[in-house]
C-alpha positions in Angstrom: 64.0 48.7 91.8 65.4 51.9 89.3 62.9 52.6 86.7 63.2 55.1 83.7 60.8 56.8 81.9 61.7 58.6 78.6 59.4 61.3 78.2 57.3 63.8 80.8 54.3 64.0 78.9 50.8 62.7 80.3 51.7 59.1 79.9 54.8 59.4 81.2 54.0 61.7 83.8 51.0 59.2 84.7 54.0 56.3 84.7 55.9 58.0 86.8 53.5 58.8 89.6 52.0 55.4 89.6 55.7 53.9 89.5 56.6 56.0 92.6 53.7 55.2 94.7 55.6 51.9 95.5 57.9 53.3 98.0 60.8 50.6 96.9 60.9 51.9 93.5 63.7 54.7 92.2 62.2 56.6 89.0 63.9 58.7 86.8 62.3 60.8 84.8 63.6 62.1 81.6 62.4 64.8 79.3 64.4 66.5 76.5 62.3 69.9 76.3 63.0 72.2 79.1 59.8 71.5 81.0 57.2 68.7 81.4 53.9 68.9 80.0 54.5 71.1 77.1 51.8 69.3 74.8 49.8 68.8 77.3 49.1 72.9 77.8 47.8 73.2 74.0 45.3 70.6 74.6 41.7 71.3 74.1 42.4 75.2 72.7 44.5 75.8 76.0 41.1 74.0 78.2 42.6 70.5 78.5 39.9 68.1 77.4 41.7 65.5 79.7 39.4 62.6 79.5 35.9 61.6 78.1 33.3 59.3 79.7 32.3 57.1 76.8 35.8 55.9 76.2 36.3 52.5 75.1 37.6 50.5 71.9 34.9 52.0 69.5 36.7 54.8 69.6 40.4 53.9 68.9 42.2 52.8 65.9 45.5 51.1 64.7 45.9 47.8 63.5 44.4 46.3 66.5 42.0 48.8 68.1 41.1 46.1 70.7 44.6 46.6 72.1 43.6 49.4 74.2 40.6 47.5 76.0 42.9 45.9 78.9 44.4 49.5 80.2 41.0 51.3 80.0 39.3 48.2 81.9 42.1 48.1 84.3 42.2 51.9 84.6 38.7 53.4 83.5 37.7 56.9 83.4 36.4 56.6 86.6 39.5 55.9 88.4 41.5 58.1 86.4 39.3 60.9 87.8 40.0 59.6 91.2 43.6 60.0 90.1 43.6 63.4 89.6 41.2 63.8 92.4 43.5 62.7 94.8 46.2 65.3 92.9 43.8 68.0 93.8 42.3 68.7 90.4 38.4 69.6 90.0 36.5 68.4 87.1 33.6 69.3 84.8 31.8 66.9 83.0 30.5 69.1 79.5 28.4 67.5 76.1 29.6 64.4 74.7 31.1 63.2 78.1 34.2 65.8 77.8 35.4 66.1 81.0 37.6 69.3 81.7 39.7 70.7 84.5 36.8 73.2 86.5 39.3 75.7 86.4 39.2 75.6 82.9 42.8 76.2 82.4 45.1 73.2 80.9 47.9 74.7 83.5 45.7 73.4 86.0 46.0 69.8 84.9 50.4 70.2 84.5 50.6 72.1 87.6 49.2 69.0 89.8 50.9 66.4 88.1 54.3 68.5 88.3 53.6 68.7 92.4 52.5 64.6 92.5 56.2 64.2 90.8 58.3 66.6 93.5 58.8 63.5 95.5 61.8 61.8 97.1 61.9 58.5 94.7 61.1 60.6 91.6 64.5 61.9 90.0 63.4 64.6 87.1 65.7 65.9 84.4 64.5 68.3 81.9 67.0 69.3 78.7 67.8 65.2 78.7 67.4 64.0 75.2 67.9 60.0 74.7 69.6 59.2 71.8 70.6 55.7 72.6 69.6 52.5 74.6 70.9 49.2 75.1 69.8 46.4 76.9 72.5 45.2 79.5 72.8 41.6 81.8 71.3 43.6 84.3 68.9 45.4 82.8 69.5 48.7 80.2 71.7 51.6 79.5 70.5 55.3 78.5 72.8 57.6 76.7 71.8 61.7 76.4 73.1 64.2 73.7 75.7 65.0 75.7 77.2 61.4 76.7 75.9 60.7 80.0 74.7 57.1 80.6 72.0 56.4 83.0 71.3 52.5 84.5 67.9 51.3 84.9 66.4 47.8 85.7 63.1 48.4 84.1 62.7 51.3 81.1 59.3 53.1 79.9 59.4 54.7 76.5 56.5 57.3 76.2 57.9 60.0 74.3 54.6 60.6 72.3 54.3 60.3 68.7 55.4 62.7 65.7 52.4 65.1 65.7 52.7 68.4 67.1 56.3 69.3 66.4 56.2 72.4 67.4 55.0 71.9 70.9 57.9 68.5 70.9 56.7 66.0 69.0 59.2 64.0 67.4 60.3 60.1 66.1 62.7 59.6 68.8 60.4 57.2 71.0 60.3 55.4 67.7 63.5 55.7 66.9 64.7 54.4 70.5 62.1 51.6 70.2 63.1 50.2 67.0 66.7 50.4 67.8 65.6 47.5 70.8 63.9 45.6 68.3 60.3 46.9 67.7 58.6 47.6 64.2 56.8 50.8 63.3 53.7 51.1 61.1 53.3 54.2 58.6 53.3 57.4 60.6 50.5 60.1 59.3 48.5 62.9 61.1 45.3 62.2 62.5 42.6 65.2 64.1 44.0 67.3 62.0 42.6 70.5 60.1 42.0 69.7 56.1 43.1 71.6 52.9 40.7 71.9 50.3 40.3 74.2 47.1 40.0 77.7 48.2 37.8 79.0 46.0 35.0 78.6 47.6 36.0 78.8 51.6 38.8 82.0 50.7 36.1 84.7 52.4 34.7 82.3 55.2 37.6 82.4 57.6 36.4 82.0 60.9 32.9 81.2 60.1 31.6 78.0 62.1 28.6 76.1 60.9 26.7 72.5 62.5 26.9 70.3 59.4 26.2 66.1 58.6 30.0 65.8 56.9 30.6 62.7 54.4 34.1 62.0 52.7 33.9 60.6 49.5 36.8 58.9 47.3 35.5 58.1 43.8 31.6 58.0 45.3 32.7 55.4 47.7 31.6 56.9 51.1 35.1 56.7 54.0 33.5 58.2 56.5 30.5 60.2 57.9 30.0 62.4 60.6 28.4 65.4 62.2 28.8 68.4 64.3 30.9 71.7 63.9 32.8 73.0 61.0 35.0 76.1 61.3 35.8 77.6 57.8 39.7 78.6 57.7 41.9 80.7 55.0 42.9 76.8 53.9 40.0 74.8 54.0 38.4 73.7 57.5 38.8 72.8 60.6 36.7 71.8 63.9 35.7 68.8 66.0 33.8 67.4 63.2 36.8 67.9 60.8 38.9 66.2 62.9 36.8 62.9 63.3 37.1 62.4 60.0 41.0 63.7 58.8 42.0 60.0 59.9 40.3 58.7 56.8 40.9 61.7 54.7 44.7 61.4 55.1 45.0 57.7 53.7 43.4 58.3 50.6 43.3 60.3 47.3 41.0 62.3 45.1 38.8 62.4 48.2 35.6 65.2 48.6 34.3 66.4 51.9 30.1 66.6 51.5 28.9 69.4 53.8 25.1 69.1 54.4 24.4 72.7 56.0 20.8 72.4 57.1 20.5 68.8 58.4 17.9 69.3 60.0 15.8 70.5 57.7 14.4 69.4 54.4 15.0 70.6 51.1 11.6 71.0 50.0 11.0 73.1 53.4 13.9 75.6 53.1 12.1 75.9 49.3 9.2 76.7 50.7 10.9 78.9 53.3 13.3 81.3 50.7 10.0 81.5 48.2 7.9 82.9 51.1 10.7 85.3 51.9 10.8 86.1 48.3 7.2 86.8 47.9 7.2 89.2 51.6 10.3 90.9 51.0 11.0 91.4 47.0 13.1 94.4 47.6 15.9 92.2 48.8 18.9 91.3 47.0 19.9 87.9 46.5 23.1 88.5 48.9 20.2 88.4 51.7 18.3 85.2 50.5 19.9 83.1 53.2 19.7 85.0 56.0 18.4 84.0 59.3 19.5 80.7 57.8 23.1 80.4 57.5 25.8 82.7 58.5 25.7 85.7 56.4 28.9 84.9 55.2 28.1 81.5 54.3 25.1 82.4 52.6 26.3 85.0 50.6 29.0 82.2 49.3 26.2 79.7 48.6 24.3 82.3 46.6 27.7 83.5 44.7 28.8 79.6 44.2 25.5 79.1 42.0 26.5 82.1 40.0 24.0 84.5 41.0 25.1 87.8 41.7 24.8 88.9 45.4 23.2 92.3 44.2 20.5 90.7 41.8 16.7 91.4 43.3 15.2 88.6 44.3 12.2 89.9 41.8 14.6 88.7 39.2 15.7 85.1 40.9 14.5 82.3 38.4 13.0 78.8 39.9 16.2 77.0 38.6 18.4 79.5 40.4 16.4 79.1 43.6 16.5 74.9 43.5 20.3 75.2 42.9 20.6 77.2 45.9 18.6 75.0 48.1 20.4 71.8 46.7 24.0 73.5 47.5 23.0 73.9 51.4 22.6 70.6 51.0 24.9 69.2 49.3 28.2 71.8 49.6 30.9 69.8 48.2 35.3 71.0 48.8 37.5 68.6 47.1 40.1 68.0 49.9 43.7 68.7 48.5 45.9 67.5 51.7 46.1 68.5 55.3 48.0 70.2 57.8 50.4 68.0 58.4 52.3 66.7 61.7 52.9 70.2 62.8 49.0 71.2 62.8 48.2 67.5 63.6 46.9 66.7 67.1 47.7 62.9 67.3 50.0 60.9 65.4 48.0 58.3 63.6 50.4 54.7 63.3 53.6 53.9 65.6 55.3 51.0 66.9 53.3 47.7 66.3 51.2 46.8 69.3 51.3 43.1 69.0 54.6 43.2 70.2 53.7 44.3 73.3 51.3 42.2 76.2 48.1 44.8 76.0 47.1 43.6 79.9 50.8 44.8 81.0 52.2 46.7 78.3 55.3 45.0 78.4 57.6 44.0 75.3 57.2 40.5 74.3 60.7 41.0 72.6 62.5 42.4 75.4 61.9 41.8 78.8 61.4 44.6 81.4 60.6 47.1 78.5 57.4 49.0 78.4 55.5 51.4 76.0 52.8 53.6 77.1 51.1 56.4 75.0 51.0 57.7 71.6 54.1 56.3 70.6 52.1 52.9 70.4 50.0 52.2 67.1 47.2 53.7 68.7 44.8 56.9 68.0 41.6 58.2 69.2 38.9 59.8 68.3 38.5 63.8 69.0 36.7 64.5 72.5 39.5 63.7 75.3 40.0 59.8 74.0 43.8 60.0 73.5 44.3 61.9 77.0 42.5 58.8 78.5 44.5 56.4 76.8 47.7 58.4 77.6 46.4 58.2 81.1 45.3 54.6 81.4 48.7 53.2 79.6 50.9 55.5 81.3 49.5 53.9 84.5 49.3 50.4 83.7 52.7 50.8 82.4 54.3 52.4 85.8 52.0 50.3 87.9 53.6 46.9 87.2 55.3 44.7 90.0 58.6 42.8 89.8 
């Protein structure tokens, strides 16, 4: 059987290797970029958080989140890691169940996949952009940007999503599937940095804080979370922000509330600040939160309360002190937007999943057509969940018989 796979990212490469494991299949893997796995190289800040032991439907989103269950059950984390072990990849598990290559380098993941693709019944064509596809009586005909045509008995669309445009994200997968009769939900960025009012964060670029987070819109709670927040010159980033960003991008008038000291009660903080004032009366207000928060973050909190950095602590009054303590537990940042598809790690939305059989990922509309990975209306939380879906869905689509 001739199987064509469009897209040589995570799900496409997994599908190709699975399909080729049956020696009777001839696999044609088509990639529009000059090399495979380019987006994969950038994941996890170049470390590649390739899966997470906690992967389950509760970590996924979309119109029908439970759609992921059959793929995750057919190819759970243990099976995916066995797949990579067979390719020669060593891995290590870190906090939160996150799994990384033991080398700490994303290129190790891409390299073992490249090696696995170098087999007689896989033909890899890079620099080949598929611009059209049609169903034929015997299968499918694909046409690339130069007008060259390819024939296949079965077709797997694994083009990825629109996120990460500089790394190859685009709309081609959605367009190809729509041309075959499928439908697409609204697309928007997820796992993306958020823009805020720059007044408070401008001087905090690079500062990190562990905080409890809450997103609200007109006092209604959209989402809550906890973890690392990184301040930027345009707003906020970091794992905890990525996990909340999906909710922030679907609502207007959103406000991010940060509790910078979630493990300490406000009254205990006030007591500690009073002790500091009595013991070190010669200190300036800018040093009030030293040892409690990052120095720049502490000074920002003091300034945001209208207190001069140079004010002697002896001149600080109780109302000002209580305001500073309160702001440590309730720093509110109006959300003005996000960094868009260019900055996003994953696309929310995609091809309607109910138009596919979740047990096989075959189209319910076009026999012999499959889809895998981010092109479908599935997006996961931060922490390796999106790559687990890519591997599992690619392996599931590629391993189908008949």
